[in-house]
C-alpha positions as CSV (number, residue, x, y, z in Angstrom):
1,M,-74.8,4.6,18.0
2,A,-73.3,4.4,15.0
3,V,-71.8,0.4,14.0
4,I,-69.2,0.9,10.8
5,S,-68.2,-3.0,9.5
6,F,-65.3,-3.3,7.5
7,N,-64.7,-6.6,5.7
8,D,-61.5,-5.9,4.1
9,A,-59.6,-6.3,7.6
10,P,-60.1,-9.7,8.7
11,H,-57.9,-9.7,12.3
12,G,-59.6,-6.5,12.5
13,L,-59.0,-2.8,13.7
14,T,-56.5,-0.5,15.4
15,T,-55.3,2.9,16.5
16,F,-52.2,1.6,17.0
17,G,-52.7,3.4,20.9
18,K,-53.4,6.5,19.0
19,N,-56.3,8.5,19.8
20,V,-58.6,9.1,16.6
21,D,-60.7,12.3,16.6
22,C,-61.7,12.6,12.8
23,F,-64.9,10.8,13.3
24,E,-68.2,12.9,12.5
25,I,-71.7,12.0,13.2
26,A,-74.8,13.1,12.1
27,G,-78.4,12.6,12.6
28,V,-81.9,13.3,10.1
29,D,-81.1,17.4,11.0
30,S,-77.9,16.6,8.4
31,I,-75.3,18.2,11.1
32,F,-71.9,16.6,11.6
33,Y,-70.9,16.4,15.1
34,P,-67.0,15.6,16.5
35,A,-67.5,11.4,17.1
36,K,-65.8,9.5,19.6
37,L,-64.5,5.7,18.2
38,T,-64.7,2.6,20.2
39,I,-63.0,-0.2,17.8
40,S,-64.6,-4.0,18.4
41,N,-63.0,-6.2,16.3
42,K,-64.1,-5.7,12.8
43,Q,-66.5,-2.9,13.6
44,A,-66.0,0.7,14.5
45,L,-68.5,2.0,16.7
46,V,-68.7,5.6,16.2
47,S,-71.2,7.8,19.2
48,S,-72.0,11.5,20.1
49,F,-74.1,12.6,23.0
50,K,-75.2,15.0,20.8
51,V,-76.6,12.7,18.4
52,K,-79.5,10.3,19.5
53,I,-80.3,8.4,16.5
54,P,-77.5,8.3,13.9
55,V,-78.2,8.5,10.0
56,A,-74.6,9.0,8.8
57,V,-71.0,8.8,9.6
58,R,-67.7,10.5,8.0
59,Y,-64.5,9.8,8.8
60,C,-61.0,12.0,7.8
61,F,-64.0,14.1,5.4
62,C,-61.5,17.2,6.0
63,N,-59.1,18.6,4.1
64,Y,-56.7,18.3,6.5
65,P,-58.1,16.1,9.6
66,K,-56.4,17.4,13.0
67,T,-56.0,14.4,14.7
68,N,-53.0,12.4,16.6
69,G,-54.0,8.7,15.0
70,Y,-55.6,7.0,12.2
71,L,-57.4,3.7,11.9
72,Y,-55.9,0.8,10.4
73,S,-56.1,-2.7,9.8
74,T,-54.2,-4.9,12.2
75,A,-52.1,-5.5,9.3
76,G,-51.1,-1.9,9.1
77,L,-53.1,-0.6,6.2
78,P,-54.7,2.8,7.2
79,V,-58.8,3.2,6.2
80,A,-59.3,5.4,3.5
81,S,-61.7,8.2,4.0
82,F,-64.9,7.7,4.1
83,R,-68.7,9.0,4.0
84,T,-71.7,7.1,4.7
85,D,-73.9,10.1,3.4
86,S,-74.8,11.5,-0.4
87,W,-75.8,14.9,1.2
88,E,-75.0,17.9,-0.2
89,I,-72.0,19.3,1.2
90,K,-72.4,23.1,2.9
91,K,-70.1,25.2,2.6
92,Q,-69.7,27.2,5.9
93,F,-67.8,30.8,5.4
């Protein structure tokens, strides 16, 4: 499990009851897999059974994320897309 902390969400995070399925997680092999999100106050807990030791997380890191919901602060401000890695992006055709 990877833990992402948000300093600018003083009262925590929310999905407003929607399923957020635009998180991805990768291990040392640099292969990203869809990940499950769990919220714990100001932290996003991101995990996938395919990644035992996570080293990178991406959120909404595609041109058109297909999801029912997004991540917000409890004040209603959306969390911008982000990535924690600096790996070269591999193009898939």
